[in-house]
C-alpha positions in Angstrom: 0.1 0.0 0.0 1.7 3.5 -0.8 0.5 6.5 0.9 -0.2 9.3 -0.9 0.8 12.2 2.0 1.0 16.7 0.9 4.7 16.9 -0.4 6.9 19.7 0.7 5.8 22.3 -1.2 7.6 25.2 -0.7 10.4 27.0 1.6 8.5 28.0 4.0 5.1 26.4 2.6 3.8 23.9 5.8 0.1 23.2 5.6 -2.1 24.1 2.3 -5.5 23.2 1.8 -7.1 20.2 -0.3 -9.6 21.4 -3.2 -11.1 19.4 -5.4 -9.8 15.5 -5.9 -9.5 14.5 -9.1 -9.8 11.2 -8.9 -12.7 8.8 -7.2 -12.0 6.1 -4.3 -11.6 3.1 -6.7 -10.1 4.6 -9.9 -7.6 3.0 -11.1 -4.1 5.8 -11.7 -0.9 5.9 -13.1 2.5 7.6 -11.1 2.3 10.5 -12.9 -1.6 11.4 -13.0 -2.1 14.6 -11.3 -5.4 13.3 -8.8 -5.2 16.3 -6.0 -5.2 19.9 -6.3 -3.9 21.7 -2.9 -4.1 24.8 -1.9 -0.8 27.6 0.3 -2.3 31.8 0.3 1.4 31.2 -2.1 -0.5 29.4 -4.9 -2.5 26.8 -6.3 -0.5 22.6 -6.7 -1.0 19.8 -8.4 0.2 16.4 -6.7 0.6 13.2 -8.5 0.4 10.3 -7.4 3.3 8.9 -7.0 2.7 5.3 -7.3 0.1 3.5 -10.3 -2.5 1.5 -8.5 -6.4 1.4 -7.4 -7.2 4.8 -5.3 -8.6 2.5 -1.5 -9.1 5.3 0.7 -8.8 9.3 0.4 -8.4 10.7 3.7 -8.1 14.1 3.5 -11.2 15.0 1.6 -11.7 18.5 -0.2 -12.1 21.7 2.2 -9.9 19.9 5.2 -6.5 21.5 6.5 -3.4 19.2 5.6 0.7 19.5 6.5 3.4 18.7 4.7 3.5 14.8 5.5 0.3 14.2 6.5 -1.8 11.6 4.5 -4.1 12.6 1.5 -5.1 8.5 0.6 -4.4 5.7 0.2 -2.9 3.5 -3.3 -3.0 -0.3 -3.2 -1.0 -2.0 -6.0 -2.9 -3.7 -9.0 -3.8 -7.6 -8.6 -1.2 -8.9 -11.2 -4.4 -11.8 -13.7 
């Protein structure tokens, strides 16, 4: 299981607000897909999944304020056929 966390977005930025999720729980995603948009007092950022798999759980819904390093979502690997 891969945990997608809020990355360090810039010097002095310690938190952000989740603006929009571009995927839903159960969606299959690729590691480079921008899955969530977060907003700080300085800018808007798109956060990539960082892993390929199925979005299992969104841990920080739209409107939630999150700290750098906090889990945004969990991604499970795809099962091999």
